[in-house]
C-alpha positions in Angstrom: 91.4 31.9 135.0 92.3 30.6 138.4 89.7 29.5 140.9 90.8 32.0 143.5 90.4 34.9 140.9 86.9 33.7 140.1 86.0 33.5 143.8 87.3 37.1 144.4 85.4 38.5 141.4 82.2 36.6 142.3 82.4 37.9 145.9 83.0 41.5 144.7 80.0 41.2 142.3 82.3 41.9 139.3 82.5 38.5 137.6 83.5 39.2 134.0 80.9 37.9 131.5 81.4 37.1 127.9 80.2 39.8 125.4 76.5 39.4 124.5 75.6 38.6 120.9 73.6 41.3 119.2 70.0 40.6 120.0 67.3 40.4 117.3 65.1 43.4 118.1 62.1 42.8 115.9 60.7 45.0 113.3 58.4 47.1 115.6 61.4 49.4 116.5 61.5 50.9 113.0 59.6 54.1 112.0 57.1 53.2 109.2 56.1 56.8 108.8 59.4 57.8 107.1 60.6 55.5 104.3 64.2 55.9 103.3 66.0 55.0 100.0 69.4 53.4 100.0 71.5 52.2 97.0 74.9 50.7 96.8 76.9 47.5 96.7 76.7 44.5 99.1 79.9 44.1 101.1 78.8 41.3 103.4 75.8 39.0 103.2 74.3 36.6 105.8 71.7 34.5 104.0 70.1 32.9 107.1 67.2 33.1 109.5 65.6 34.8 111.4 66.1 37.0 108.4 68.8 37.6 105.8 71.1 40.6 106.4 73.2 42.6 104.0 75.8 45.2 104.8 75.4 47.8 102.1 78.1 50.3 101.2 76.2 53.3 99.9 77.0 55.0 96.6 79.1 58.1 97.3 76.8 60.3 95.3 73.6 58.8 96.6 70.4 60.5 95.4 66.8 59.6 94.8 66.2 58.2 91.3 63.9 60.6 89.3 61.6 57.7 88.4 61.3 56.3 92.0 57.7 57.4 92.6 56.6 55.8 89.3 58.2 52.4 89.6 55.9 49.4 89.3 55.6 47.4 92.5 54.6 43.7 92.8 51.4 42.7 94.5 51.8 41.0 97.9 49.5 39.4 100.4 49.7 42.2 103.0 48.0 45.4 102.2 50.9 47.9 101.6 50.5 51.3 100.0 53.6 51.0 97.9 53.0 54.0 95.7 52.7 56.2 98.9 56.0 54.7 100.2 57.8 55.4 97.0 56.4 59.0 96.8 57.4 59.7 100.5 60.9 58.1 100.3 63.8 60.3 101.4 67.5 59.9 101.7 68.8 59.2 105.2 70.1 62.3 107.1 73.0 60.4 108.7 76.2 60.0 106.8 77.2 56.4 107.5 78.8 54.8 104.5 77.7 51.3 105.4 74.2 50.2 106.5 72.9 46.9 107.7 69.8 45.9 105.8 67.4 43.4 107.4 65.6 41.5 104.7 62.8 38.9 105.2 63.1 35.4 106.5 64.5 32.9 104.0 61.1 31.2 103.3 59.7 34.6 102.2 62.7 35.3 100.1 62.3 31.9 98.4 58.6 32.6 97.8 59.5 35.8 96.0 62.3 33.9 94.2 64.9 36.5 95.3 68.3 35.4 94.0 70.8 35.1 96.7 72.7 38.3 97.1 76.5 38.1 96.8 79.2 40.5 98.0 79.8 43.1 95.3 76.2 43.0 93.9 74.5 46.3 93.4 71.1 46.8 94.9 68.6 49.4 96.2 65.8 49.4 98.7 63.0 51.3 100.2 62.7 50.7 103.9 62.6 52.0 107.4 65.1 52.9 110.1 64.9 53.8 113.7 62.9 57.0 114.7 65.1 60.1 114.2 67.8 57.7 112.7 69.1 57.1 116.2 71.2 54.0 117.0 73.0 51.9 114.5 72.6 52.4 110.8 70.1 49.6 110.3 67.2 49.6 107.8 64.3 47.1 107.5 63.7 46.5 103.8 60.2 46.9 102.6 60.9 46.9 98.8 64.1 45.4 97.4 65.3 46.4 93.9 67.8 43.7 92.9 69.0 41.8 89.8 66.3 43.4 87.6 63.5 42.5 90.0 61.4 44.3 92.6 60.4 42.4 95.6 57.9 43.3 98.4 59.3 41.7 101.5 56.5 42.4 104.0 54.5 39.3 102.9 54.4 36.7 100.2 53.6 37.3 96.6 49.9 37.7 95.9 
């Protein structure tokens, strides 16, 4: 870009700015009153802090497993009514094929001994999305069902 162009844009108040990176929005923006169930295959994985993320392609015939409310859940240091979450879980109403899953920070995933998820791996989760499912198809994972294990991601193992 030439200096003269920059000066004209600056004077007009229209200086082009680089696109902003997606900001970390924290977990308080998710609706904990309505747990959702998602299941599918990982298509993209970012195993990093501030938390791991997985892009999950949903199974085309997604449905709630009949045994979901009776699944055993691991004890964790935060008081979580896991049985109630499993019993209240619903499928999302939106029809997106790919969802972004926000997992826990790497230190917590290591404490749970969660194996690193790879693209193509099947997994399921109970978690929360934005109120009324508005915005991007993003879910914060509360319970992860992966590689034969069940992991409670809110806190460390008890």
